[in-house]
Backbone as numpy.savetxt, mean C-alpha at the origin, in Angstrom:
# Nx Ny Nz CAx CAy CAz Cx Cy Cz
18.34 0.83 -19.38 17.07 0.13 -18.98 16.24 0.26 -19.97
15.45 -0.26 -20.36 14.68 -0.51 -21.37 13.11 0.60 -20.65
12.63 1.10 -21.73 11.43 1.58 -21.11 10.35 1.29 -20.97
9.83 1.70 -19.95 8.32 1.11 -19.82 7.48 1.87 -19.99
5.81 1.66 -20.09 4.85 2.88 -20.82 4.84 3.67 -19.21
5.16 3.28 -17.99 4.88 3.85 -17.30 6.02 5.08 -16.58
7.24 4.95 -17.46 7.74 5.84 -17.01 7.77 7.26 -17.11
7.11 7.48 -18.00 6.64 9.18 -18.02 5.17 9.30 -17.89
4.69 8.66 -16.56 3.44 8.83 -16.37 3.09 9.60 -14.92
2.32 10.58 -15.00 1.79 11.14 -13.28 0.49 10.32 -12.82
0.98 9.86 -11.69 0.33 9.19 -10.77 -0.66 10.28 -9.67
-2.19 9.72 -9.26 -2.64 10.89 -8.85 -3.53 9.69 -7.55
-3.05 10.12 -6.44 -3.83 9.28 -5.44 -5.12 9.85 -4.98
-5.97 9.00 -4.97 -7.49 9.43 -4.27 -7.68 8.23 -3.42
-7.81 9.24 -2.07 -8.46 8.60 -1.03 -10.26 8.52 -0.98
-10.97 7.42 -1.48 -12.24 7.80 -1.75 -13.26 8.33 -0.90
-12.68 8.33 0.09 -13.77 8.77 1.04 -13.65 10.52 1.07
-12.58 10.96 0.95 -12.66 12.51 0.87 -12.78 13.30 -0.47
-12.71 12.41 -1.86 -12.57 12.79 -3.02 -13.52 13.55 -2.88
-15.07 12.64 -4.02 -15.91 13.18 -4.36 -17.42 12.30 -4.16
-18.18 13.36 -3.30 -19.38 12.46 -3.01 -20.60 12.39 -4.28
-20.82 11.39 -4.83 -21.85 11.34 -5.78 -23.32 11.39 -5.43
-23.56 10.94 -4.39 -24.97 10.70 -3.87 -25.30 11.65 -2.57
-24.40 12.40 -2.14 -24.66 13.48 -1.05 -25.04 12.94 0.14
-24.28 11.72 0.68 -24.34 10.84 1.74 -23.36 11.17 2.71
-22.60 12.15 2.30 -21.26 12.56 3.35 -20.30 11.88 2.78
-19.98 10.65 2.33 -18.99 9.96 1.60 -18.46 9.81 0.38
-17.23 10.00 0.07 -16.62 9.96 -1.22 -17.38 8.42 -1.67
-17.02 8.46 -2.92 -17.44 6.82 -3.65 -17.04 6.69 -4.72
-16.94 5.39 -5.28 -16.49 5.26 -6.86 -16.91 6.29 -7.68
-18.42 6.34 -7.66 -19.17 6.93 -8.82 -18.60 8.53 -8.82
-18.27 9.06 -7.67 -17.84 10.33 -7.41 -16.61 10.45 -8.51
-15.23 9.42 -8.34 -14.24 9.28 -9.41 -14.63 9.43 -10.55
-15.92 8.59 -10.89 -15.97 8.28 -12.36 -16.25 9.83 -13.04
-17.27 10.67 -12.18 -17.50 11.86 -12.34 -16.68 13.12 -12.58
-15.50 12.37 -12.13 -14.18 13.67 -12.04 -13.03 13.13 -12.84
-13.65 12.00 -13.75 -12.57 11.43 -14.85 -12.32 12.54 -15.79
-13.03 13.21 -16.16 -12.52 14.03 -17.23 -11.73 15.50 -16.62
-11.87 15.67 -15.26 -11.22 16.77 -14.70 -10.17 16.25 -14.56
-9.44 15.15 -14.17 -8.61 14.34 -14.05 -7.74 14.27 -14.99
-8.28 13.86 -16.24 -7.57 14.08 -17.59 -7.23 15.13 -17.87
-7.89 16.21 -17.62 -7.55 17.78 -17.97 -6.49 18.24 -16.79
-6.14 17.41 -15.92 -5.24 17.74 -15.04 -3.39 17.27 -15.52
-3.93 16.08 -16.38 -2.85 15.67 -16.96 -2.48 14.37 -16.31
-3.44 13.93 -15.75 -3.31 12.23 -14.71 -3.16 11.35 -15.82
-2.31 10.45 -15.41 -2.34 9.08 -16.26 -2.72 7.68 -15.51
-2.69 8.03 -14.18 -2.62 6.89 -13.38 -3.47 7.29 -12.14
-4.83 6.51 -11.79 -5.16 6.81 -10.47 -4.79 5.71 -9.73
-3.83 5.87 -8.64 -3.92 5.08 -7.36 -5.11 5.31 -6.39
-5.95 4.28 -6.47 -6.94 4.27 -5.11 -6.40 3.78 -3.87
-6.74 4.51 -3.00 -6.88 3.73 -1.73 -7.67 2.54 -1.48
-7.70 2.17 -0.46 -8.53 0.47 -0.59 -10.09 1.48 -0.47
-10.51 0.49 -1.12 -12.15 0.83 -1.00 -13.24 -0.84 -0.84
-12.38 -2.32 -0.50 -12.73 -2.84 -0.03 -13.81 -3.04 0.93
-14.43 -4.47 1.03 -15.37 -4.21 2.17 -14.22 -4.36 3.45
-14.89 -3.81 4.19 -13.80 -3.56 5.70 -14.50 -3.09 7.21
-14.35 -3.54 8.07 -14.89 -2.80 9.32 -14.41 -1.44 9.72
-13.38 -1.13 8.64 -12.73 0.36 8.77 -12.07 0.93 10.17
-11.42 -0.52 10.83 -10.75 -0.07 11.82 -9.55 0.92 11.71
-8.57 0.44 10.40 -7.53 1.45 10.17 -8.03 2.19 8.49
-9.02 2.77 8.49 -9.41 3.03 6.78 -9.43 2.52 6.01
-9.80 1.25 6.32 -10.01 0.35 4.81 -8.87 -0.75 4.81
-7.71 -0.07 5.35 -6.56 -1.24 5.38 -6.70 -2.21 6.25
-7.77 -2.89 6.99 -8.13 -3.93 7.17 -9.20 -4.75 6.57
-8.93 -5.19 5.73 -9.82 -6.02 4.58 -10.11 -7.22 5.37
-11.59 -7.19 4.85 -12.56 -8.37 5.39 -13.12 -9.44 4.06
-12.81 -8.79 2.78 -13.29 -9.23 1.65 -12.80 -8.91 0.57
-11.35 -9.37 0.21 -10.73 -8.71 -0.92 -11.53 -8.53 -2.11
-12.71 -9.53 -2.81 -13.39 -9.10 -3.72 -14.79 -8.49 -3.67
-14.84 -7.83 -2.39 -16.17 -7.10 -2.22 -15.87 -5.55 -1.87
-16.77 -4.50 -2.41 -16.67 -3.12 -2.10 -17.20 -2.86 -0.95
-16.81 -2.05 -0.21 -17.57 -1.47 1.24 -18.47 -0.75 0.68
-19.85 -0.90 0.98 -20.88 -0.45 0.90 -21.07 1.15 0.44
-20.29 1.56 1.42 -20.52 2.87 1.20 -19.90 3.68 0.24
-18.82 2.93 -0.77 -18.22 3.24 -1.52 -19.13 2.87 -3.03
-19.64 2.09 -2.62 -20.42 1.63 -3.96 -20.39 0.21 -3.98
-20.39 -0.60 -5.20 -20.23 -2.14 -5.51 -19.23 -2.52 -6.69
-19.30 -3.89 -6.68 -17.98 -4.17 -8.03 -18.39 -3.86 -9.19
-19.96 -3.63 -9.56 -20.20 -2.79 -10.84 -19.69 -1.50 -10.83
-19.74 -0.46 -10.03 -19.16 0.56 -10.00 -17.71 0.63 -10.51
-17.07 -0.22 -9.78 -15.89 -0.59 -9.60 -15.52 -0.94 -11.38
-16.06 -1.77 -11.93 -16.15 -1.99 -13.55 -16.45 -1.04 -14.46
-17.30 -0.32 -13.69 -17.65 1.19 -14.51 -16.54 2.14 -14.74
-15.78 2.07 -13.61 -14.54 2.94 -13.42 -13.40 2.82 -14.33
-13.23 0.98 -14.44 -12.28 0.67 -15.27 -12.69 1.09 -16.59
-13.84 0.94 -17.08 -14.22 1.07 -18.38 -14.24 2.35 -19.00
-14.74 3.40 -17.77 -14.81 5.11 -18.22 -13.23 5.46 -18.12
-12.24 4.89 -17.27 -10.59 5.54 -17.39 -10.16 4.75 -18.38
-10.38 3.97 -18.87 -9.99 3.53 -20.26 -9.80 4.17 -21.30
-11.29 4.56 -21.38 -11.89 5.83 -22.53 -10.95 6.73 -22.43
-10.36 7.15 -21.38 -9.79 8.65 -21.09 -8.36 8.10 -21.30
-7.94 7.29 -21.62 -6.25 6.73 -21.27 -6.08 6.57 -20.21
-6.56 6.69 -19.32 -6.21 6.97 -17.80 -6.20 5.17 -16.84
-4.97 4.78 -16.66 -5.14 3.65 -15.90 -5.41 3.90 -14.50
-6.09 2.26 -13.96 -6.17 2.07 -12.19 -5.35 1.67 -11.58
-4.66 1.82 -10.56 -3.87 1.09 -9.93 -4.14 1.03 -8.47
-4.30 -0.11 -7.79 -5.35 -0.41 -6.66 -4.32 -0.56 -5.61
-4.73 0.02 -4.46 -4.01 -0.39 -3.53 -4.28 -1.66 -2.44
-3.31 -2.55 -2.29 -3.86 -3.74 -1.82 -2.66 -4.29 -0.76
-3.34 -4.93 0.00 -2.39 -4.84 1.57 -2.63 -6.68 1.73
-1.43 -7.05 1.59 -1.07 -8.59 1.52 -0.74 -8.96 2.70
0.10 -8.02 3.57 0.71 -8.56 5.43 -0.37 -8.89 6.07
-1.63 -8.48 5.92 -2.45 -8.83 6.93 -4.03 -8.73 6.28
-4.87 -9.17 7.26 -6.44 -8.95 7.12 -7.14 -8.28 8.19
-8.25 -7.80 8.12 -9.16 -7.73 8.89 -9.74 -9.08 9.89
-9.64 -8.96 11.31 -10.10 -10.00 11.92 -11.83 -10.74 11.81
-12.43 -10.04 10.81 -13.22 -10.14 10.20 -13.53 -10.98 9.03
-12.16 -11.08 8.40 -12.18 -12.01 7.02 -12.69 -13.42 7.62
-13.21 -13.97 6.85 -13.29 -15.15 6.60 -12.45 -16.57 7.02
-11.13 -15.87 6.29 -10.28 -16.82 6.87 -9.53 -16.80 8.41
-9.94 -15.68 8.79 -9.48 -15.80 10.23 -10.37 -16.07 11.40
-11.91 -15.67 10.69 -12.88 -16.28 11.31 -12.88 -17.85 11.55
-12.46 -18.41 10.39 -12.27 -20.03 10.37 -11.16 -20.33 11.20
-10.00 -19.86 11.03 -8.72 -19.74 11.72 -8.91 -19.87 13.42
-9.86 -18.90 13.64 -9.91 -19.07 15.27 -10.53 -20.24 15.71
-11.67 -21.00 15.25 -12.30 -22.22 15.12 -11.69 -23.03 16.04
-10.59 -23.55 15.63 -9.74 -24.79 16.30 -8.52 -24.90 15.83
-7.49 -25.61 16.66 -6.07 -25.86 16.02 -5.86 -26.31 15.15
-7.31 -27.60 14.38 -7.10 -28.35 13.67 -7.59 -27.80 12.13
-7.99 -26.35 12.36 -9.04 -25.62 11.18 -8.07 -25.72 10.06
-8.53 -25.86 8.67 -7.91 -25.86 7.93 -7.26 -24.43 7.69
-7.77 -23.66 7.86 -6.97 -21.94 8.22 -6.31 -21.78 9.14
-6.10 -22.32 10.07 -5.45 -22.27 11.10 -3.91 -21.50 10.52
-3.62 -21.94 9.80 -2.09 -21.58 9.30 -1.88 -20.95 8.55
-3.08 -20.11 8.06 -2.97 -19.06 7.53 -2.44 -17.63 8.11
-2.54 -18.01 9.47 -2.34 -16.68 10.59 -1.25 -17.17 11.30
-0.70 -16.22 12.12 0.34 -16.66 12.62 0.07 -16.85 14.20
0.17 -18.13 14.77 -0.33 -18.59 16.32 0.96 -19.20 17.06
0.76 -18.68 18.12 1.83 -19.34 19.43 1.33 -19.42 20.60
1.96 -20.40 21.54 1.31 -20.64 22.28 1.47 -19.53 23.71
3.00 -19.08 23.71 3.39 -17.72 24.17 3.71 -16.86 23.66
3.62 -15.56 24.09 3.63 -14.51 23.51 5.18 -14.01 23.45
5.81 -13.76 22.53 7.30 -12.96 22.71 6.77 -11.37 23.47
8.33 -10.42 23.23 8.01 -9.26 23.69 7.66 -8.11 22.51
7.52 -8.68 21.24 7.55 -7.95 20.09 6.26 -6.76 20.72
6.09 -5.80 19.66 5.61 -4.65 20.23 5.07 -4.37 18.65
3.62 -3.84 18.51 3.04 -3.29 17.75 3.32 -2.01 17.17
3.30 -1.99 15.80 3.51 -0.67 15.32 2.67 0.25 16.13
1.42 -0.09 16.20 0.13 0.67 16.61 0.24 0.79 18.33
1.59 0.51 19.19 1.74 0.43 20.40 1.01 -0.84 21.04
1.55 -1.15 21.99 1.40 -2.34 22.74 1.83 -3.52 22.22
1.54 -4.73 22.72 1.79 -6.05 22.43 1.49 -6.53 20.91
2.46 -6.91 20.29 2.20 -7.59 18.82 1.26 -8.98 19.02
0.98 -9.45 20.32 0.35 -10.58 20.31 -1.16 -10.43 21.23
-2.03 -10.96 20.73 -2.98 -10.96 21.22 -3.74 -12.31 21.52
-4.36 -12.40 22.89 -4.75 -13.99 23.47 -6.47 -14.40 22.78
-6.37 -15.21 22.37 -7.38 -15.95 21.79 -8.18 -17.21 22.88
-8.93 -16.70 23.50 -9.51 -17.99 24.47 -10.01 -18.98 23.91
-10.62 -19.09 22.72 -11.49 -20.19 21.99 -10.56 -21.36 21.78
-8.86 -21.09 21.23 -7.97 -21.91 21.29 -7.07 -22.15 22.18
-7.01 -20.80 23.21 -5.73 -20.91 24.17 -4.60 -20.83 23.42
-4.47 -19.63 22.71 -3.20 -19.29 22.09 -3.52 -17.88 21.67
-2.16 -17.32 20.95 -1.93 -15.68 20.78 -1.63 -15.79 19.17
-2.60 -14.80 18.57 -2.22 -14.66 17.50 -1.28 -13.31 16.98
-0.59 -13.39 16.13 0.35 -11.66 15.93 -0.17 -11.08 15.04
0.09 -9.60 15.35 -0.84 -8.45 14.49 0.48 -7.42 14.85
1.03 -6.91 13.49 2.15 -5.71 13.41 1.68 -4.77 13.69
-0.14 -4.62 13.42 -0.78 -3.15 13.60 -1.86 -3.50 14.33
-2.61 -3.42 13.93 -4.23 -3.32 15.10 -4.25 -4.56 15.53
-5.03 -4.74 17.03 -5.58 -6.07 17.26 -6.45 -6.55 16.32
-7.01 -5.98 15.87 -8.08 -5.96 14.46 -7.72 -6.37 13.00
-6.09 -6.57 13.42 -5.63 -6.87 11.93 -4.43 -8.08 12.32
-5.00 -9.00 12.32 -4.02 -10.29 12.10 -3.03 -10.34 10.97
-1.49 -10.49 11.07 -0.88 -11.26 10.11 -0.73 -12.38 9.43
-0.92 -12.35 8.04 -0.81 -13.45 6.98 0.61 -14.39 7.72
0.59 -15.65 7.41 1.46 -16.30 7.64 2.03 -16.69 6.25
3.07 -15.95 5.47 3.40 -16.17 4.41 4.33 -17.47 4.05
4.57 -18.38 5.03 5.18 -19.42 5.25 4.21 -20.23 4.39
2.63 -20.05 4.42 1.96 -21.12 3.99 1.56 -20.84 2.34
2.09 -21.73 2.00 2.14 -21.90 0.07 0.27 -21.72 -0.24
-0.56 -22.52 0.39 -1.96 -22.25 0.05 -2.47 -20.93 0.19
-2.19 -20.55 1.29 -2.40 -19.07 1.44 -2.43 -18.01 0.37
-0.74 -17.87 0.15 -0.01 -17.09 -0.85 -0.75 -17.58 -2.12
-1.26 -18.61 -2.60 -1.41 -18.81 -3.85 -3.16 -18.29 -4.02
-3.71 -18.13 -3.18 -5.24 -17.76 -2.91 -5.22 -16.03 -2.87
-3.93 -15.69 -2.56 -3.83 -14.22 -3.00 -3.73 -13.97 -4.20
-2.80 -14.86 -4.93 -2.69 -14.53 -6.30 -3.33 -14.68 -6.97
-4.23 -15.75 -6.62 -5.62 -16.01 -7.56 -6.57 -14.65 -7.41
-6.95 -13.90 -6.15 -7.52 -12.78 -6.15 -6.72 -11.50 -6.94
-5.63 -11.57 -7.07 -5.33 -10.64 -7.78 -5.13 -10.47 -9.13
-5.48 -11.84 -9.60 -5.47 -11.90 -11.36 -6.71 -11.85 -11.53
-7.39 -12.02 -10.52 -9.02 -11.59 -10.67 -9.06 -10.17 -11.11
-8.42 -9.26 -10.33 -8.81 -7.85 -9.92 -7.96 -7.35 -11.51
-6.84 -7.97 -11.81 -6.06 -7.78 -13.39 -7.18 -8.07 -14.48
-8.06 -9.31 -14.28 -8.65 -9.49 -15.14 -10.03 -8.64 -15.32
-10.25 -7.81 -14.48 -11.10 -7.03 -14.28 -10.84 -5.61 -15.32
-9.69 -5.19 -15.14 -9.06 -4.36 -15.42 -8.23 -3.55 -14.92
-7.45 -3.93 -13.55 -6.52 -3.29 -12.66 -5.26 -3.15 -13.64
-4.40 -2.15 -13.67 -2.88 -1.54 -14.27 -1.96 -2.06 -13.47
-2.25 -2.51 -12.39 -1.20 -2.45 -11.14 -1.66 -1.98 -9.88
-0.85 -2.46 -8.82 -1.07 -2.37 -7.72 0.22 -1.65 -6.73
-0.31 -0.88 -5.69 0.41 -0.33 -4.59 0.51 -1.19 -3.41
1.50 -1.73 -3.12 1.52 -2.98 -2.04 1.78 -2.31 -0.65
1.00 -2.37 0.29 0.89 -1.80 1.27 2.27 -2.71 2.31
2.74 -2.07 3.09 3.73 -2.58 4.04 4.21 -4.14 3.23
4.89 -4.24 1.62 4.97 -5.29 1.49 6.39 -5.79 2.03
7.36 -4.69 2.56 8.79 -5.47 3.01 8.37 -6.17 4.42
7.07 -6.50 4.84 7.08 -7.27 6.02 6.42 -8.68 5.39
6.22 -9.07 4.60 5.68 -10.44 4.59 6.37 -11.27 4.39
8.05 -11.17 4.49 9.24 -12.24 4.69 9.50 -12.08 5.94
8.43 -11.61 7.02 8.93 -11.81 8.34 9.12 -12.91 8.94
10.43 -13.25 9.80 10.20 -14.54 10.59 10.34 -14.28 11.98
8.92 -14.45 12.81 8.50 -14.01 13.62 9.44 -14.77 15.10
10.05 -15.94 14.76 10.39 -16.52 15.97 12.09 -15.79 16.09
12.71 -15.20 15.12 13.55 -14.74 15.59 13.57 -13.26 15.39
12.21 -12.91 15.53 11.99 -11.51 15.88 12.23 -10.47 14.79
12.31 -10.97 13.34 12.53 -10.24 12.19 11.20 -9.98 11.68
11.15 -8.57 11.83 9.63 -8.37 10.68 9.96 -7.59 9.37
10.64 -6.35 9.12 10.70 -6.22 8.02 12.04 -6.62 7.34
12.01 -6.78 6.27 13.35 -7.38 4.96 13.96 -8.59 5.39
13.12 -9.62 5.99 13.27 -10.99 6.29 13.95 -11.64 5.20
14.37 -12.75 5.62 15.49 -13.43 4.69 14.71 -14.12 3.56
13.50 -14.33 3.52 12.74 -14.87 2.43 11.85 -13.75 1.46
12.11 -12.47 1.54 11.36 -11.77 1.37 11.48 -11.44 -0.31
12.81 -10.92 -0.99 12.72 -10.84 -2.04 12.57 -12.09 -3.00
12.65 -13.56 -2.50 12.01 -14.65 -3.03 10.45 -14.52 -3.12
9.72 -14.27 -2.36 8.51 -14.10 -2.35 7.80 -12.94 -3.31
8.69 -11.93 -3.54 7.94 -10.75 -4.24 8.39 -11.50 -5.52
9.28 -12.20 -5.80 9.66 -12.71 -7.37 8.41 -13.45 -7.32
8.16 -14.67 -6.64 6.80 -15.40 -6.69 5.91 -14.77 -6.93
5.58 -13.70 -6.09 4.14 -12.79 -6.70 4.17 -12.29 -7.76
5.22 -11.72 -8.30 5.70 -11.39 -9.50 5.55 -12.20 -10.91
6.10 -13.42 -10.68 5.80 -14.56 -11.49 4.37 -14.91 -11.71
3.50 -14.93 -10.27 2.34 -15.42 -10.81 0.90 -14.69 -10.72
1.52 -13.37 -11.01 0.36 -12.19 -11.13 0.85 -11.02 -12.16
1.53 -10.21 -11.86 1.39 -8.49 -12.35 2.61 -8.87 -13.34
3.48 -9.74 -13.11 4.66 -9.93 -13.84 4.57 -10.37 -15.38
3.42 -11.09 -15.52 2.55 -11.46 -16.88 2.17 -10.63 -17.72
1.91 -9.32 -17.25 0.92 -8.22 -17.69 1.73 -7.12 -18.06
2.80 -6.92 -17.55 3.86 -5.64 -17.72 2.90 -4.37 -17.08
2.52 -5.04 -15.85 1.75 -3.89 -15.18 2.82 -3.02 -13.85
2.34 -1.78 -13.48 2.86 -0.96 -12.76 2.46 -1.42 -11.19
3.93 -1.88 -10.46 3.58 -2.10 -8.79 4.82 -1.19 -7.93
4.05 -0.54 -7.08 4.74 0.40 -6.36 4.85 -0.06 -4.75
6.02 -0.77 -4.25 5.94 -1.13 -2.97 6.24 -0.35 -1.78
5.65 -0.41 -0.67 5.84 0.72 0.33 6.80 -0.02 0.96
8.11 0.82 1.38 9.17 0.23 2.13 9.62 1.41 2.66
9.16 1.38 3.82 9.63 2.79 4.36 11.04 2.86 5.53
11.57 1.50 5.51 13.09 1.70 5.81 14.10 1.36 4.52
13.59 1.49 3.40 14.69 1.06 2.13 15.97 1.73 2.49
16.86 1.33 1.90 17.96 2.08 1.77 18.52 2.19 0.03
19.18 2.69 -0.51 19.33 2.71 -1.79 19.40 1.40 -2.21
20.36 0.57 -1.61 20.62 -0.50 -2.27 19.38 -1.58 -2.10
18.50 -1.51 -1.09 17.53 -2.54 -0.97 16.54 -1.75 -2.42
16.35 -0.44 -2.32 15.37 -0.28 -3.19 15.72 -0.61 -4.93
17.09 -0.65 -5.08 17.57 -1.18 -6.41 17.24 -2.59 -6.48
17.35 -3.26 -5.48 17.09 -4.82 -5.27 15.39 -4.84 -5.71
14.58 -4.06 -5.40 13.60 -4.43 -5.42 13.21 -3.84 -6.96
13.66 -3.01 -7.51 13.06 -2.58 -8.62 13.81 -2.84 -9.89
15.18 -3.44 -9.77 16.23 -3.86 -10.84 15.43 -4.82 -12.10
15.05 -4.15 -12.94 14.15 -5.12 -14.18 14.67 -6.82 -13.96
16.07 -7.00 -13.98 16.58 -8.19 -14.19 15.99 -9.09 -12.86
15.75 -8.48 -11.87 14.98 -9.23 -10.84 13.75 -9.87 -10.53
12.77 -9.28 -11.60 11.76 -9.57 -11.79 10.76 -9.39 -10.29
10.78 -8.06 -9.56 10.13 -7.86 -8.54 9.00 -6.90 -8.38
9.30 -5.53 -8.29 8.56 -4.60 -8.48 9.06 -3.60 -9.69
8.11 -2.78 -9.78 8.54 -1.45 -10.93 9.42 -0.28 -9.88
8.76 -0.25 -8.76 9.75 0.87 -7.88 9.25 0.65 -6.56
9.39 1.42 -5.59 9.16 1.38 -4.30 8.77 3.30 -3.81
8.28 3.01 -2.92 8.01 4.35 -1.76 9.33 4.08 -0.57
9.81 5.05 -0.73 11.01 5.42 -0.13 10.87 6.96 0.94
11.18 6.78 2.08 10.36 8.18 2.65 11.41 8.94 3.46
12.96 8.61 2.89 13.86 9.56 3.52 13.46 11.07 3.47
12.97 11.79 2.57 13.09 13.14 2.60 11.94 13.57 3.49
11.13 12.58 3.87 10.23 12.98 4.81 10.30 12.34 6.26
11.15 11.72 6.60 11.47 11.03 7.68 12.55 12.21 8.38
13.52 12.47 7.54 14.20 13.02 7.56 14.16 14.51 8.64
13.03 14.71 8.46 12.15 15.94 9.51 11.53 15.47 10.71
11.66 14.10 10.65 10.78 13.85 12.11 11.50 13.97 13.23
10.90 14.15 14.20 11.71 14.16 15.39 11.89 13.04 16.17
12.78 13.06 16.97 13.22 11.98 17.79 12.48 11.23 18.55
11.51 11.82 19.12 10.56 10.93 20.21 9.30 10.68 19.43
8.53 12.04 18.94 7.34 11.59 18.45 6.87 11.70 16.78
8.05 11.46 16.14 7.98 11.32 14.92 7.26 12.26 13.92
6.82 12.23 13.14 5.73 12.98 12.21 5.21 13.89 13.27
4.73 13.89 14.52 3.78 14.57 15.31 4.40 15.73 15.38
6.04 15.81 16.00 6.62 16.63 16.66 8.05 16.77 15.38
7.74 17.76 14.20 8.65 17.47 13.33 9.84 18.09 13.73
11.27 18.48 13.17 12.30 19.33 13.16 12.01 20.30 11.88
12.72 21.59 12.11 12.36 22.72 11.63 12.89 22.19 10.32
12.23 23.02 9.15 12.19 22.63 7.91 13.69 23.17 7.22
14.40 22.42 6.61 15.75 22.74 6.10 16.02 22.32 4.65
15.93 23.34 3.57 15.90 23.14 2.18 16.91 22.38 1.91
18.39 22.45 2.46 19.30 21.54 2.26 19.21 20.22 2.38
18.77 20.03 3.30 18.24 18.60 4.10 17.40 17.92 2.72
16.24 18.48 2.23 15.47 18.51 1.38 15.96 18.17 0.23
16.74 18.74 -0.44 17.44 18.79 -1.43 18.61 17.52 -1.93
19.39 17.80 -0.41 20.55 16.65 -0.68 19.64 15.27 -0.69
18.34 14.89 -0.07 17.79 13.65 -0.12 17.36 13.47 -1.58
16.86 14.40 -1.60 16.26 13.84 -3.32 17.35 13.98 -4.09
18.44 14.60 -4.28 19.57 14.23 -5.08 20.17 13.11 -4.89
20.24 12.63 -3.99 20.60 11.33 -3.35 19.92 10.22 -4.05
18.64 10.13 -4.28 17.58 9.18 -4.28 17.50 9.23 -6.03
17.94 10.43 -6.50 17.61 10.77 -7.97 18.75 10.27 -8.77
19.95 10.45 -8.19 21.22 10.18 -9.03 21.80 8.68 -8.71
21.46 8.07 -7.63 21.76 6.69 -6.84 21.05 5.78 -8.01
20.12 5.97 -8.86 19.90 4.80 -8.96 20.22 5.12 -11.01
20.90 4.09 -11.46 21.49 4.53 -12.91 20.63 3.46 -13.45
21.17 2.14 -14.03 20.47 1.71 -14.70 19.64 0.85 -14.21
19.87 0.58 -12.59 19.36 -0.95 -12.10 18.22 -0.63 -11.17
17.37 0.25 -11.57 16.23 0.22 -10.60 15.51 1.83 -10.99
14.61 2.28 -10.18 13.77 2.97 -10.82 13.08 3.90 -9.31
13.20 5.14 -9.48 12.72 5.80 -8.12 11.45 6.32 -8.16
10.79 6.39 -7.30 9.58 7.08 -7.50 9.52 8.31 -6.68
9.31 9.51 -7.45 8.94 11.04 -6.86 7.79 11.13 -6.43
7.60 11.75 -5.02 6.33 12.22 -4.34 6.51 12.75 -3.49
5.65 13.62 -3.02 5.71 14.76 -1.82 5.32 13.98 -0.39
4.00 13.58 -0.76 3.45 12.76 0.54 2.37 11.98 0.24
1.73 10.97 1.34 1.04 10.16 1.26 -0.48 10.07 1.86
-1.24 9.35 2.06 -2.29 9.51 2.81 -2.03 9.58 4.21
-0.92 8.66 4.61 -0.28 8.70 6.10 0.18 9.61 6.74
0.87 10.81 5.82 1.83 12.03 6.24 0.98 13.42 5.98
1.51 14.54 6.83 0.58 15.54 6.51 0.65 15.88 4.77
-0.26 17.04 4.64 -0.12 17.14 3.08 1.29 18.16 2.98
1.61 17.84 1.44 2.44 18.59 1.32 2.34 20.39 1.21
1.32 20.77 0.83 0.71 22.16 1.01 1.00 22.74 2.38
0.69 21.52 3.28 0.73 22.28 4.30 1.46 22.22 5.03
2.72 21.55 4.77 4.17 21.29 5.11 5.25 22.24 4.45
5.19 22.51 3.07 6.00 23.34 2.43 5.40 24.55 1.80
3.93 24.63 1.68 3.18 25.43 1.20 3.06 27.03 2.41
2.58 28.09 1.60 2.07 29.28 2.31 0.33 28.98 2.41
-0.12 28.84 3.34 -1.52 28.67 3.46 -2.08 30.19 3.27
-1.94 31.03 3.03 -2.07 32.27 2.99 -2.40 32.04 1.09
-1.61 31.54 0.35 -1.66 31.28 -0.69 -1.62 30.07 -0.73
-2.64 29.30 -0.43 -2.58 27.90 -0.63 -3.00 27.45 -2.28
-3.52 27.29 -2.90 -3.63 27.44 -4.42 -2.37 27.49 -4.92
-1.68 28.68 -4.45 -0.49 28.91 -5.66 0.46 27.87 -4.92
0.49 27.63 -3.56 1.77 26.92 -3.16 1.72 25.60 -3.79
0.05 25.06 -4.07 -0.07 23.82 -4.04 0.37 23.45 -5.87
0.37 24.52 -6.88 0.38 24.57 -8.10 1.94 24.67 -8.28
2.51 25.56 -7.16 4.26 25.46 -7.35 4.87 24.15 -6.94
4.11 23.33 -6.07 4.77 22.27 -5.66 4.29 21.10 -6.67
3.14 21.18 -6.99 3.00 20.18 -8.30 3.99 20.28 -9.61
4.05 21.50 -9.98 5.29 21.74 -10.72 6.51 21.51 -10.47
6.87 21.54 -9.34 8.27 21.09 -9.13 8.33 19.83 -9.10
7.58 18.71 -8.71 7.27 17.48 -8.43 7.33 17.04 -10.46
């Protein structure tokens, strides 16, 4: 495999709300990240992955975007983001944006228009049906919600307030690509793509993840956006097997740089309540999982190494000794 600029880089995730508050309003913000860039440089950070800071009703902590080109006011404004790109570049730090392409907020202009009538030009940007199926939302309950204004149901794999986009609509897809290219032009060095394995869904066949057109769509995204600039991309793919992960990340396929797969985490989930009722820790299971994924990729893909993310218990809480919290955190970082 040809070496890429990101192959030896260390990525640091920032959840803006809880990182650093620059104006003492109780909420972390973009200016707070700017103020801590020298500290992050000192730590050896090469790339900052920032969780969503876009305009949002915050039903799902910002993963319900109501305007892809605006910043939630509690985090700052677009000028703050431009300044972040500028100051990070001075320190040779790249910025990777967290982007949700599977769904929007129900307050997004597209959905508000889509609801107006069956004939509205945005109607087909989302998934509407006369009758609901028995499909269930990841957040529990039916994946369908009735809209009385048009007497149809819309599909949402997550919260009621997060209607899924219809990736069969080419016009919608290319508006998303235009938005991505706008962020690239401002200085974004790549994207973490939230639940990207769901965009190829076929609802009428009850297929959500890994749909038949999924890889064609990811190749289309690549061709029309980040693939032209050799940027870093990470796909969130909870159920990916080694073979599937290699398909996503094989250089000759022109899809993604790498994926997040969670076997080393889900191996310890309880059978009924998942991460909320974990199984006892077993070092052998953890080592076997890491070893399988590290050796499973040869020339044909790239594996991401991480302990946890914003959806999961913190590694220092799960694997560390809280009496020696700082020492545990440094140990885990060193192992990574």
